[in-house]
TIBALO-335015 format. One record per atom (N, C-alpha, C): chain; residue number from 1; residue in three letters; y, z, x; atom name. Coordinates in nm, 4 decimals, always signed. Last residue first. Layout:
{c=A&k=NUM&r=ALA&v=Y&w=Z&u=X&a=CA}
...
//
This chain:
{c=A&k=104&r=SER&v=+8.0227&w=+8.8515&u=+2.2398&a=N}
{c=A&k=104&r=SER&v=+7.9247&w=+8.8635&u=+2.3494&a=CA}
{c=A&k=104&r=SER&v=+7.7850&w=+8.8935&u=+2.3020&a=C}
{c=A&k=103&r=GLN&v=+8.1779&w=+8.8519&u=+2.0135&a=N}
{c=A&k=103&r=GLN&v=+8.1566&w=+8.7237&u=+2.0796&a=CA}
{c=A&k=103&r=GLN&v=+8.0483&w=+8.7320&u=+2.1872&a=C}
{c=A&k=102&r=LEU&v=+8.2087&w=+9.1154&u=+1.9487&a=N}
{c=A&k=102&r=LEU&v=+8.1294&w=+9.0315&u=+1.8597&a=CA}
{c=A&k=102&r=LEU&v=+8.0922&w=+8.8984&u=+1.9257&a=C}
{c=A&k=101&r=ASP&v=+8.3843&w=+9.1955&u=+2.1476&a=N}
{c=A&k=101&r=ASP&v=+8.2475&w=+9.2502&u=+2.1483&a=CA}
{c=A&k=101&r=ASP&v=+8.1562&w=+9.1676&u=+2.0589&a=C}
{c=A&k=100&r=MET&v=+8.6168&w=+9.0678&u=+2.0614&a=N}
{c=A&k=100&r=MET&v=+8.5543&w=+9.0237&u=+2.1861&a=CA}
{c=A&k=100&r=MET&v=+8.4086&w=+9.0739&u=+2.1942&a=C}
{c=A&k=99&r=PHE&v=+8.6663&w=+9.2237&u=+1.8333&a=N}
{c=A&k=99&r=PHE&v=+8.6393&w=+9.0805&u=+1.8207&a=CA}
{c=A&k=99&r=PHE&v=+8.5683&w=+9.0270&u=+1.9449&a=C}
{c=A&k=98&r=GLU&v=+8.7173&w=+9.4693&u=+1.9532&a=N}
{c=A&k=98&r=GLU&v=+8.6050&w=+9.4557&u=+1.8608&a=CA}
{c=A&k=98&r=GLU&v=+8.5676&w=+9.3095&u=+1.8412&a=C}
{c=A&k=97&r=GLN&v=+8.9495&w=+9.3995&u=+2.0944&a=N}
{c=A&k=97&r=GLN&v=+8.8294&w=+9.4407&u=+2.1673&a=CA}
{c=A&k=97&r=GLN&v=+8.7056&w=+9.4283&u=+2.0780&a=C}
{c=A&k=96&r=ASN&v=+9.1216&w=+9.3465&u=+1.8809&a=N}
{c=A&k=96&r=ASN&v=+9.0917&w=+9.2402&u=+1.9761&a=CA}
{c=A&k=96&r=ASN&v=+8.9649&w=+9.2727&u=+2.0552&a=C}
{c=A&k=95&r=LEU&v=+9.1363&w=+9.5998&u=+1.7645&a=N}
{c=A&k=95&r=LEU&v=+9.0766&w=+9.4882&u=+1.6901&a=CA}
{c=A&k=95&r=LEU&v=+9.0395&w=+9.3723&u=+1.7825&a=C}
{c=A&k=94&r=ILE&v=+9.2629&w=+9.7396&u=+1.9777&a=N}
{c=A&k=94&r=ILE&v=+9.1326&w=+9.7827&u=+1.9260&a=CA}
{c=A&k=94&r=ILE&v=+9.0635&w=+9.6672&u=+1.8542&a=C}
{c=A&k=93&r=GLN&v=+9.5062&w=+9.5963&u=+2.0013&a=N}
{c=A&k=93&r=GLN&v=+9.4151&w=+9.6076&u=+2.1157&a=CA}
{c=A&k=93&r=GLN&v=+9.2734&w=+9.6450&u=+2.0688&a=C}
{c=A&k=92&r=HIS&v=+9.6182&w=+9.6404&u=+1.7491&a=N}
{c=A&k=92&r=HIS&v=+9.5891&w=+9.5045&u=+1.7939&a=CA}
{c=A&k=92&r=HIS&v=+9.4877&w=+9.5062&u=+1.9083&a=C}
{c=A&k=91&r=LYS&v=+9.6542&w=+9.9169&u=+1.7607&a=N}
{c=A&k=91&r=LYS&v=+9.5635&w=+9.8594&u=+1.6607&a=CA}
{c=A&k=91&r=LYS&v=+9.5226&w=+9.7181&u=+1.7015&a=C}
{c=A&k=90&r=ASN&v=+9.8469&w=+9.9313&u=+1.9677&a=N}
{c=A&k=90&r=ASN&v=+9.7167&w=+9.9977&u=+1.9803&a=CA}
{c=A&k=90&r=ASN&v=+9.6145&w=+9.9378&u=+1.8847&a=C}
{c=A&k=89&r=ASP&v=+10.0612&w=+9.7885&u=+1.8545&a=N}
{c=A&k=89&r=ASP&v=+9.9994&w=+9.7419&u=+1.9790&a=CA}
{c=A&k=89&r=ASP&v=+9.8605&w=+9.8018&u=+1.9967&a=C}
{c=A&k=88&r=LEU&v=+10.1190&w=+9.9525&u=+1.6336&a=N}
{c=A&k=88&r=LEU&v=+10.0787&w=+9.8137&u=+1.6140&a=CA}
{c=A&k=88&r=LEU&v=+10.0064&w=+9.7592&u=+1.7369&a=C}
{c=A&k=87&r=LYS&v=+10.1950&w=+10.1869&u=+1.7672&a=N}
{c=A&k=87&r=LYS&v=+10.0798&w=+10.1887&u=+1.6762&a=CA}
{c=A&k=87&r=LYS&v=+10.0282&w=+10.0465&u=+1.6521&a=C}
{c=A&k=86&r=GLN&v=+10.4219&w=+10.0907&u=+1.9035&a=N}
{c=A&k=86&r=GLN&v=+10.3086&w=+10.1458&u=+1.9787&a=CA}
{c=A&k=86&r=GLN&v=+10.1821&w=+10.1474&u=+1.8930&a=C}
{c=A&k=85&r=GLN&v=+10.5982&w=+10.0296&u=+1.6966&a=N}
{c=A&k=85&r=GLN&v=+10.5429&w=+9.9213&u=+1.7772&a=CA}
{c=A&k=85&r=GLN&v=+10.4206&w=+9.9677&u=+1.8555&a=C}
{c=A&k=84&r=GLU&v=+10.5389&w=+10.2012&u=+1.3909&a=N}
{c=A&k=84&r=GLU&v=+10.5934&w=+10.2013&u=+1.5263&a=CA}
{c=A&k=84&r=GLU&v=+10.5238&w=+10.0927&u=+1.6070&a=C}
{c=A&k=83&r=ALA&v=+10.5897&w=+10.0718&u=+1.0684&a=N}
{c=A&k=83&r=ALA&v=+10.4959&w=+10.1087&u=+1.1742&a=CA}
{c=A&k=83&r=ALA&v=+10.5660&w=+10.1022&u=+1.3088&a=C}
{c=A&k=82&r=VAL&v=+10.7357&w=+10.1939&u=+0.7862&a=N}
{c=A&k=82&r=VAL&v=+10.7630&w=+10.1143&u=+0.9055&a=CA}
{c=A&k=82&r=VAL&v=+10.6693&w=+10.1634&u=+1.0158&a=C}
{c=A&k=81&r=GLU&v=+10.5866&w=+10.1864&u=+0.4713&a=N}
{c=A&k=81&r=GLU&v=+10.6092&w=+10.2632&u=+0.5930&a=CA}
{c=A&k=81&r=GLU&v=+10.6322&w=+10.1668&u=+0.7092&a=C}
{c=A&k=80&r=ILE&v=+10.7294&w=+10.1019&u=+0.1649&a=N}
{c=A&k=80&r=ILE&v=+10.6507&w=+10.0561&u=+0.2786&a=CA}
{c=A&k=80&r=ILE&v=+10.6868&w=+10.1401&u=+0.3998&a=C}
{c=A&k=79&r=THR&v=+10.6955&w=+10.2046&u=-0.1670&a=N}
{c=A&k=79&r=THR&v=+10.7687&w=+10.2178&u=-0.0423&a=CA}
{c=A&k=79&r=THR&v=+10.6756&w=+10.1756&u=+0.0702&a=C}
{c=A&k=78&r=TYR&v=+10.7223&w=+10.1132&u=-0.5060&a=N}
{c=A&k=78&r=TYR&v=+10.6412&w=+10.1161&u=-0.3840&a=CA}
{c=A&k=78&r=TYR&v=+10.7347&w=+10.1268&u=-0.2654&a=C}
{c=A&k=77&r=TRP&v=+10.9141&w=+10.1045&u=-0.6921&a=N}
{c=A&k=77&r=TRP&v=+10.7971&w=+10.1855&u=-0.7245&a=CA}
{c=A&k=77&r=TRP&v=+10.6960&w=+10.1889&u=-0.6114&a=C}
{c=A&k=76&r=GLY&v=+11.1327&w=+9.9376&u=-0.6786&a=N}
{c=A&k=76&r=GLY&v=+11.1380&w=+10.0652&u=-0.6068&a=CA}
{c=A&k=76&r=GLY&v=+11.0206&w=+10.1563&u=-0.6352&a=C}
{c=A&k=75&r=LYS&v=+11.1220&w=+9.6888&u=-0.7789&a=N}
{c=A&k=75&r=LYS&v=+11.1701&w=+9.7925&u=-0.8708&a=CA}
{c=A&k=75&r=LYS&v=+11.1743&w=+9.9309&u=-0.8055&a=C}
{c=A&k=74&r=ARG&v=+11.0032&w=+9.5543&u=-0.5694&a=N}
{c=A&k=74&r=ARG&v=+11.1436&w=+9.5261&u=-0.6006&a=CA}
{c=A&k=74&r=ARG&v=+11.2039&w=+9.6322&u=-0.6918&a=C}
{c=A&k=73&r=PHE&v=+10.7421&w=+9.6577&u=-0.5973&a=N}
{c=A&k=73&r=PHE&v=+10.8213&w=+9.6888&u=-0.4780&a=CA}
{c=A&k=73&r=PHE&v=+10.9699&w=+9.6668&u=-0.5050&a=C}
{c=A&k=72&r=MET&v=+10.6668&w=+9.5431&u=-0.8394&a=N}
{c=A&k=72&r=MET&v=+10.6732&w=+9.6891&u=-0.8283&a=CA}
{c=A&k=72&r=MET&v=+10.7553&w=+9.7315&u=-0.7065&a=C}
{c=A&k=71&r=VAL&v=+10.6721&w=+9.2742&u=-0.7674&a=N}
{c=A&k=71&r=VAL&v=+10.7600&w=+9.3232&u=-0.8739&a=CA}
{c=A&k=71&r=VAL&v=+10.7769&w=+9.4741&u=-0.8622&a=C}
{c=A&k=70&r=GLU&v=+10.4699&w=+9.2770&u=-0.5717&a=N}
{c=A&k=70&r=GLU&v=+10.6072&w=+9.2406&u=-0.5349&a=CA}
{c=A&k=70&r=GLU&v=+10.7072&w=+9.2885&u=-0.6405&a=C}
{c=A&k=69&r=TYR&v=+10.2424&w=+9.3416&u=-0.7283&a=N}
{c=A&k=69&r=TYR&v=+10.2877&w=+9.4322&u=-0.6231&a=CA}
{c=A&k=69&r=TYR&v=+10.4338&w=+9.4041&u=-0.5874&a=C}
{c=A&k=68&r=VAL&v=+10.2332&w=+9.1084&u=-0.8828&a=N}
{c=A&k=68&r=VAL&v=+10.2550&w=+9.2380&u=-0.9480&a=CA}
{c=A&k=68&r=VAL&v=+10.3045&w=+9.3396&u=-0.8458&a=C}
{c=A&k=67&r=GLU&v=+10.1823&w=+8.9189&u=-0.6799&a=N}
{c=A&k=67&r=GLU&v=+10.3028&w=+8.9089&u=-0.7622&a=CA}
{c=A&k=67&r=GLU&v=+10.3349&w=+9.0421&u=-0.8293&a=C}
{c=A&k=66&r=ARG&v=+9.9304&w=+9.0032&u=-0.5889&a=N}
{c=A&k=66&r=ARG&v=+10.0457&w=+9.0066&u=-0.4987&a=CA}
{c=A&k=66&r=ARG&v=+10.1763&w=+9.0006&u=-0.5766&a=C}
{c=A&k=65&r=GLN&v=+9.7765&w=+8.9533&u=-0.8172&a=N}
{c=A&k=65&r=GLN&v=+9.7868&w=+9.0897&u=-0.7638&a=CA}
{c=A&k=65&r=GLN&v=+9.9095&w=+9.1018&u=-0.6746&a=C}
{c=A&k=64&r=LEU&v=+9.8033&w=+8.6759&u=-0.8303&a=N}
{c=A&k=64&r=LEU&v=+9.8600&w=+8.7584&u=-0.9372&a=CA}
{c=A&k=64&r=LEU&v=+9.8761&w=+8.9027&u=-0.8899&a=C}
{c=A&k=63&r=ASN&v=+9.6600&w=+8.6035&u=-0.5998&a=N}
{c=A&k=63&r=ASN&v=+9.8023&w=+8.5696&u=-0.6129&a=CA}
{c=A&k=63&r=ASN&v=+9.8706&w=+8.6548&u=-0.7188&a=C}
{c=A&k=62&r=THR&v=+9.4096&w=+8.7012&u=-0.6716&a=N}
{c=A&k=62&r=THR&v=+9.4746&w=+8.7506&u=-0.5509&a=CA}
{c=A&k=62&r=THR&v=+9.6243&w=+8.7236&u=-0.5573&a=C}
{c=A&k=61&r=TYR&v=+9.3542&w=+8.5476&u=-0.8970&a=N}
{c=A&k=61&r=TYR&v=+9.3722&w=+8.6916&u=-0.9122&a=CA}
{c=A&k=61&r=TYR&v=+9.4383&w=+8.7539&u=-0.7904&a=C}
{c=A&k=60&r=GLU&v=+9.3359&w=+8.2898&u=-0.7742&a=N}
{c=A&k=60&r=GLU&v=+9.4320&w=+8.3167&u=-0.8828&a=CA}
{c=A&k=60&r=GLU&v=+9.4599&w=+8.4666&u=-0.8963&a=C}
{c=A&k=59&r=ASP&v=+9.1260&w=+8.3269&u=-0.5912&a=N}
{c=A&k=59&r=ASP&v=+9.2598&w=+8.2909&u=-0.5442&a=CA}
{c=A&k=59&r=ASP&v=+9.3660&w=+8.3214&u=-0.6487&a=C}
{c=A&k=58&r=PHE&v=+8.9163&w=+8.3819&u=-0.7717&a=N}
{c=A&k=58&r=PHE&v=+8.9533&w=+8.4795&u=-0.6692&a=CA}
{c=A&k=58&r=PHE&v=+9.0960&w=+8.4527&u=-0.6211&a=C}
{c=A&k=57&r=MET&v=+8.9053&w=+8.1380&u=-0.9061&a=N}
{c=A&k=57&r=MET&v=+8.9430&w=+8.2583&u=-0.9794&a=CA}
{c=A&k=57&r=MET&v=+8.9879&w=+8.3680&u=-0.8828&a=C}
{c=A&k=56&r=ASN&v=+8.8210&w=+7.9717&u=-0.6957&a=N}
{c=A&k=56&r=ASN&v=+8.9463&w=+7.9437&u=-0.7661&a=CA}
{c=A&k=56&r=ASN&v=+8.9964&w=+8.0676&u=-0.8393&a=C}
{c=A&k=55&r=LYS&v=+8.5769&w=+8.0974&u=-0.6408&a=N}
{c=A&k=55&r=LYS&v=+8.6807&w=+8.0930&u=-0.5375&a=CA}
{c=A&k=55&r=LYS&v=+8.8158&w=+8.0640&u=-0.6006&a=C}
{c=A&k=54&r=PHE&v=+8.4315&w=+8.0508&u=-0.8750&a=N}
{c=A&k=54&r=PHE&v=+8.4645&w=+8.1885&u=-0.8372&a=CA}
{c=A&k=54&r=PHE&v=+8.5783&w=+8.1911&u=-0.7349&a=C}
{c=A&k=53&r=GLU&v=+8.4136&w=+7.7694&u=-0.8476&a=N}
{c=A&k=53&r=GLU&v=+8.4797&w=+7.8293&u=-0.9642&a=CA}
{c=A&k=53&r=GLU&v=+8.5219&w=+7.9734&u=-0.9345&a=C}
{c=A&k=52&r=LYS&v=+8.2685&w=+7.7461&u=-0.6112&a=N}
{c=A&k=52&r=LYS&v=+8.4027&w=+7.6890&u=-0.6201&a=CA}
{c=A&k=52&r=LYS&v=+8.4812&w=+7.7491&u=-0.7360&a=C}
{c=A&k=51&r=TYR&v=+8.0283&w=+7.8742&u=-0.6907&a=N}
{c=A&k=51&r=TYR&v=+8.1076&w=+7.9259&u=-0.5791&a=CA}
{c=A&k=51&r=TYR&v=+8.2520&w=+7.8761&u=-0.5892&a=C}
{c=A&k=50&r=LEU&v=+7.9376&w=+7.7004&u=-0.8879&a=N}
{c=A&k=50&r=LEU&v=+7.9787&w=+7.8353&u=-0.9263&a=CA}
{c=A&k=50&r=LEU&v=+8.0641&w=+7.8985&u=-0.8166&a=C}
{c=A&k=49&r=THR&v=+7.8765&w=+7.4849&u=-0.7199&a=N}
{c=A&k=49&r=THR&v=+7.9714&w=+7.4685&u=-0.8299&a=CA}
{c=A&k=49&r=THR&v=+8.0256&w=+7.6043&u=-0.8735&a=C}
{c=A&k=48&r=GLU&v=+7.6801&w=+7.5986&u=-0.5489&a=N}
{c=A&k=48&r=GLU&v=+7.8086&w=+7.5498&u=-0.4951&a=CA}
{c=A&k=48&r=GLU&v=+7.9152&w=+7.5349&u=-0.6038&a=C}
{c=A&k=47&r=ASN&v=+7.4989&w=+7.8921&u=-0.5861&a=N}
{c=A&k=47&r=ASN&v=+7.5292&w=+7.7636&u=-0.6480&a=CA}
{c=A&k=47&r=ASN&v=+7.6699&w=+7.7189&u=-0.6052&a=C}
{c=A&k=46&r=SER&v=+7.4901&w=+8.1468&u=-0.4864&a=N}
{c=A&k=46&r=SER&v=+7.4222&w=+8.0413&u=-0.4099&a=CA}
{c=A&k=46&r=SER&v=+7.4530&w=+7.9015&u=-0.4640&a=C}
{c=A&k=45&r=VAL&v=+7.6889&w=+8.4353&u=-0.4352&a=N}
{c=A&k=45&r=VAL&v=+7.6566&w=+8.3203&u=-0.5193&a=CA}
{c=A&k=45&r=VAL&v=+7.5953&w=+8.2085&u=-0.4336&a=C}
{c=A&k=44&r=GLU&v=+7.7691&w=+8.6338&u=-0.2566&a=N}
{c=A&k=44&r=GLU&v=+7.6325&w=+8.6370&u=-0.3099&a=CA}
{c=A&k=44&r=GLU&v=+7.5930&w=+8.5132&u=-0.3898&a=C}
{c=A&k=43&r=THR&v=+8.0291&w=+8.6207&u=-0.1862&a=N}
{c=A&k=43&r=THR&v=+7.9322&w=+8.6365&u=-0.0771&a=CA}
{c=A&k=43&r=THR&v=+7.7885&w=+8.6264&u=-0.1260&a=C}
{c=A&k=42&r=LEU&v=+8.1546&w=+8.6072&u=-0.4329&a=N}
{c=A&k=42&r=LEU&v=+8.1619&w=+8.4914&u=-0.3422&a=CA}
{c=A&k=42&r=LEU&v=+8.0599&w=+8.5002&u=-0.2291&a=C}
{c=A&k=41&r=ALA&v=+8.1138&w=+8.8654&u=-0.5296&a=N}
{c=A&k=41&r=ALA&v=+8.0451&w=+8.7531&u=-0.5937&a=CA}
{c=A&k=41&r=ALA&v=+8.0447&w=+8.6305&u=-0.5026&a=C}
{c=A&k=40&r=VAL&v=+8.2909&w=+9.0062&u=-0.3634&a=N}
{c=A&k=40&r=VAL&v=+8.1469&w=+9.0312&u=-0.3558&a=CA}
{c=A&k=40&r=VAL&v=+8.0697&w=+8.9138&u=-0.4146&a=C}
{c=A&k=39&r=ALA&v=+8.5292&w=+8.8960&u=-0.4571&a=N}
{c=A&k=39&r=ALA&v=+8.4944&w=+8.8846&u=-0.3153&a=CA}
{c=A&k=39&r=ALA&v=+8.3452&w=+8.9072&u=-0.2958&a=C}
{c=A&k=38&r=TYR&v=+8.5278&w=+8.9780&u=-0.7226&a=N}
{c=A&k=38&r=TYR&v=+8.5132&w=+8.8351&u=-0.6924&a=CA}
{c=A&k=38&r=TYR&v=+8.4778&w=+8.8138&u=-0.5456&a=C}
{c=A&k=37&r=ASN&v=+8.5645&w=+9.2538&u=-0.6803&a=N}
{c=A&k=37&r=ASN&v=+8.4419&w=+9.2051&u=-0.7430&a=CA}
{c=A&k=37&r=ASN&v=+8.4197&w=+9.0565&u=-0.7177&a=C}
{c=A&k=36&r=LYS&v=+8.8229&w=+9.2578&u=-0.5655&a=N}
{c=A&k=36&r=LYS&v=+8.7068&w=+9.3108&u=-0.4921&a=CA}
{c=A&k=36&r=LYS&v=+8.5763&w=+9.2556&u=-0.5487&a=C}
{c=A&k=35&r=VAL&v=+8.9682&w=+9.1495&u=-0.7795&a=N}
{c=A&k=35&r=VAL&v=+8.9648&w=+9.0795&u=-0.6510&a=CA}
{c=A&k=35&r=VAL&v=+8.8452&w=+9.1266&u=-0.5685&a=C}
{c=A&k=34&r=MET&v=+8.9275&w=+9.3511&u=-0.9704&a=N}
{c=A&k=34&r=MET&v=+8.8784&w=+9.2158&u=-0.9964&a=CA}
{c=A&k=34&r=MET&v=+8.8674&w=+9.1366&u=-0.8667&a=C}
{c=A&k=33&r=GLU&v=+9.0602&w=+9.5658&u=-0.8481&a=N}
{c=A&k=33&r=GLU&v=+8.9154&w=+9.5739&u=-0.8739&a=CA}
{c=A&k=33&r=GLU&v=+8.8565&w=+9.4350&u=-0.8973&a=C}
{c=A&k=32&r=LYS&v=+9.3216&w=+9.4657&u=-0.8505&a=N}
{c=A&k=32&r=LYS&v=+9.2564&w=+9.5001&u=-0.7232&a=CA}
{c=A&k=32&r=LYS&v=+9.1048&w=+9.5057&u=-0.7402&a=C}
{c=A&k=31&r=LEU&v=+9.3665&w=+9.4455&u=-1.1272&a=N}
{c=A&k=31&r=LEU&v=+9.3618&w=+9.3245&u=-1.0448&a=CA}
{c=A&k=31&r=LEU&v=+9.2951&w=+9.3506&u=-0.9098&a=C}
{c=A&k=30&r=THR&v=+9.3693&w=+9.7187&u=-1.1948&a=N}
{c=A&k=30&r=THR&v=+9.2693&w=+9.6287&u=-1.2528&a=CA}
{c=A&k=30&r=THR&v=+9.2548&w=+9.5021&u=-1.1692&a=C}
{c=A&k=29&r=GLY&v=+9.5950&w=+9.8048&u=-1.0496&a=N}
{c=A&k=29&r=GLY&v=+9.4625&w=+9.8618&u=-1.0232&a=CA}
{c=A&k=29&r=GLY&v=+9.3505&w=+9.7728&u=-1.0749&a=C}
{c=A&k=28&r=LEU&v=+9.7942&w=+9.6526&u=-1.1769&a=N}
{c=A&k=28&r=LEU&v=+9.7672&w=+9.6355&u=-1.0345&a=CA}
{c=A&k=28&r=LEU&v=+9.6293&w=+9.6893&u=-0.9981&a=C}
{c=A&k=27&r=LEU&v=+9.7807&w=+9.7565&u=-1.4392&a=N}
{c=A&k=27&r=LEU&v=+9.7540&w=+9.6155&u=-1.4144&a=CA}
{c=A&k=27&r=LEU&v=+9.7193&w=+9.5915&u=-1.2679&a=C}
{c=A&k=26&r=SER&v=+9.8570&w=+10.0223&u=-1.3869&a=N}
{c=A&k=26&r=SER&v=+9.7274&w=+9.9932&u=-1.4464&a=CA}
{c=A&k=26&r=SER&v=+9.6868&w=+9.8489&u=-1.4204&a=C}
{c=A&k=25&r=ASN&v=+10.1163&w=+9.9816&u=-1.2883&a=N}
{c=A&k=25&r=ASN&v=+10.0152&w=+10.0488&u=-1.2057&a=CA}
{c=A&k=25&r=ASN&v=+9.8751&w=+10.0182&u=-1.2560&a=C}
{c=A&k=24&r=MET&v=+10.2333&w=+9.8656&u=-1.5173&a=N}
{c=A&k=24&r=MET&v=+10.2224&w=+9.7879&u=-1.3938&a=CA}
{c=A&k=24&r=MET&v=+10.1188&w=+9.8490&u=-1.2990&a=C}
{c=A&k=23&r=TYR&v=+10.2221&w=+10.0803&u=-1.6964&a=N}
{c=A&k=23&r=TYR&v=+10.1550&w=+9.9532&u=-1.7272&a=CA}
{c=A&k=23&r=TYR&v=+10.1317&w=+9.8713&u=-1.6008&a=C}
{c=A&k=22&r=ASP&v=+10.3830&w=+10.2656&u=-1.5560&a=N}
{c=A&k=22&r=ASP&v=+10.2431&w=+10.2972&u=-1.5875&a=CA}
{c=A&k=22&r=ASP&v=+10.1636&w=+10.1694&u=-1.6165&a=C}
{c=A&k=21&r=LYS&v=+10.6278&w=+10.1311&u=-1.5582&a=N}
{c=A&k=21&r=LYS&v=+10.5628&w=+10.1621&u=-1.4307&a=CA}
{c=A&k=21&r=LYS&v=+10.4148&w=+10.1927&u=-1.4520&a=C}
{c=A&k=20&r=ASP&v=+10.6859&w=+10.1269&u=-1.8359&a=N}
{c=A&k=20&r=ASP&v=+10.6625&w=+10.0023&u=-1.7609&a=CA}
{c=A&k=20&r=ASP&v=+10.5898&w=+10.0268&u=-1.6290&a=C}
{c=A&k=19&r=ASN&v=+10.5003&w=+10.4056&u=-1.9855&a=N}
{c=A&k=19&r=ASN&v=+10.6202&w=+10.3285&u=-1.9550&a=CA}
{c=A&k=19&r=ASN&v=+10.5841&w=+10.2043&u=-1.8719&a=C}
{c=A&k=18&r=ILE&v=+10.3562&w=+10.5966&u=-2.2406&a=N}
{c=A&k=18&r=ILE&v=+10.3326&w=+10.5026&u=-2.1314&a=CA}
{c=A&k=18&r=ILE&v=+10.4582&w=+10.4181&u=-2.1119&a=C}
{c=A&k=17&r=SER&v=+10.4611&w=+10.9305&u=-2.3059&a=N}
{c=A&k=17&r=SER&v=+10.4532&w=+10.7893&u=-2.3450&a=CA}
{c=A&k=17&r=SER&v=+10.4328&w=+10.7021&u=-2.2218&a=C}
{c=A&k=16&r=THR&v=+10.5057&w=+11.1809&u=-2.2070&a=N}
{c=A&k=16&r=THR&v=+10.3666&w=+11.1409&u=-2.2266&a=CA}
{c=A&k=16&r=THR&v=+10.3513&w=+10.9955&u=-2.2693&a=C}
{c=A&k=15&r=GLY&v=+10.7725&w=+11.1681&u=-1.9647&a=N}
{c=A&k=15&r=GLY&v=+10.7036&w=+11.2199&u=-2.0816&a=CA}
{c=A&k=15&r=GLY&v=+10.5640&w=+11.1633&u=-2.0918&a=C}
{c=A&k=14&r=LYS&v=+11.0507&w=+10.9545&u=-1.8836&a=N}
{c=A&k=14&r=LYS&v=+10.9534&w=+11.0575&u=-1.8497&a=CA}
{c=A&k=14&r=LYS&v=+10.8880&w=+11.1073&u=-1.9781&a=C}
{c=A&k=13&r=PRO&v=+11.1262&w=+10.6104&u=-1.8493&a=N}
{c=A&k=13&r=PRO&v=+11.1257&w=+10.7318&u=-1.9313&a=CA}
{c=A&k=13&r=PRO&v=+11.0165&w=+10.8284&u=-1.8865&a=C}
{c=A&k=12&r=VAL&v=+11.2200&w=+10.5115&u=-1.5153&a=N}
{c=A&k=12&r=VAL&v=+11.1439&w=+10.4899&u=-1.6379&a=CA}
{c=A&k=12&r=VAL&v=+11.1457&w=+10.6198&u=-1.7179&a=C}
{c=A&k=11&r=GLU&v=+11.4382&w=+10.3564&u=-1.2818&a=N}
{c=A&k=11&r=GLU&v=+11.3918&w=+10.4753&u=-1.3532&a=CA}
{c=A&k=11&r=GLU&v=+11.3206&w=+10.4344&u=-1.4822&a=C}
{c=A&k=10&r=THR&v=+11.3826&w=+10.1850&u=-1.0025&a=N}
{c=A&k=10&r=THR&v=+11.4117&w=+10.1637&u=-1.1437&a=CA}
{c=A&k=10&r=THR&v=+11.3527&w=+10.2826&u=-1.2186&a=C}
{c=A&k=9&r=LYS&v=+11.5089&w=+10.2676&u=-0.6870&a=N}
{c=A&k=9&r=LYS&v=+11.4054&w=+10.2914&u=-0.7876&a=CA}
{c=A&k=9&r=LYS&v=+11.4577&w=+10.2654&u=-0.9279&a=C}
{c=A&k=8&r=PRO&v=+11.6019&w=+10.0331&u=-0.4421&a=N}
{c=A&k=8&r=PRO&v=+11.6439&w=+10.1355&u=-0.5382&a=CA}
{c=A&k=8&r=PRO&v=+11.5409&w=+10.1458&u=-0.6509&a=C}
{c=A&k=7&r=ASN&v=+11.3289&w=+9.9802&u=-0.2093&a=N}
{c=A&k=7&r=ASN&v=+11.4372&w=+9.9319&u=-0.2938&a=CA}
{c=A&k=7&r=ASN&v=+11.4826&w=+10.0458&u=-0.3837&a=C}
{c=A&k=6&r=SER&v=+11.2332&w=+10.0479&u=+0.1313&a=N}
{c=A&k=6&r=SER&v=+11.2191&w=+10.0579&u=-0.0137&a=CA}
{c=A&k=6&r=SER&v=+11.3412&w=+9.9972&u=-0.0812&a=C}
{c=A&k=5&r=ILE&v=+11.0684&w=+10.1449&u=+0.4127&a=N}
{c=A&k=5&r=ILE&v=+11.1449&w=+10.0347&u=+0.3547&a=CA}
{c=A&k=5&r=ILE&v=+11.1243&w=+10.0426&u=+0.2051&a=C}
{c=A&k=4&r=SER&v=+11.0820&w=+10.4195&u=+0.6420&a=N}
{c=A&k=4&r=SER&v=+11.0317&w=+10.3518&u=+0.5230&a=CA}
{c=A&k=4&r=SER&v=+11.1269&w=+10.2406&u=+0.4815&a=C}
{c=A&k=3&r=ASN&v=+11.1708&w=+10.5991&u=+0.8301&a=N}
{c=A&k=3&r=ASN&v=+11.0510&w=+10.5210&u=+0.8599&a=CA}
{c=A&k=3&r=ASN&v=+10.9956&w=+10.4506&u=+0.7376&a=C}
{c=A&k=2&r=ASN&v=+11.4859&w=+10.6709&u=+0.9475&a=N}
{c=A&k=2&r=ASN&v=+11.4100&w=+10.6476&u=+0.8251&a=CA}
{c=A&k=2&r=ASN&v=+11.2932&w=+10.5548&u=+0.8559&a=C}
{c=A&k=1&r=MET&v=+11.5653&w=+10.9161&u=+1.1813&a=N}
{c=A&k=1&r=MET&v=+11.5356&w=+10.7761&u=+1.1575&a=CA}
{c=A&k=1&r=MET&v=+11.4493&w=+10.7624&u=+1.0329&a=C}
//
């Protein structure tokens, strides 16, 4: 049984030259870092106007990060692992218990 979901891989030139996949990987990594940094800034900013501005930027970068990931997935540069239902059920149970513990 195949436990992955993927698209046909778009081949890129091999060698030391930077190719499209390399550029996209770099862009995705940069966007992930920016999203993390904006998330931290949102938790620390005290000025409401600045908060709203950071939140707008956070949303924009989050959307852009997702778009870049989607392009990479369509090009076959990312593969998704199919999770077994048992693993999903176990994780759900653990997270639900942790949530309930927070409520008490």
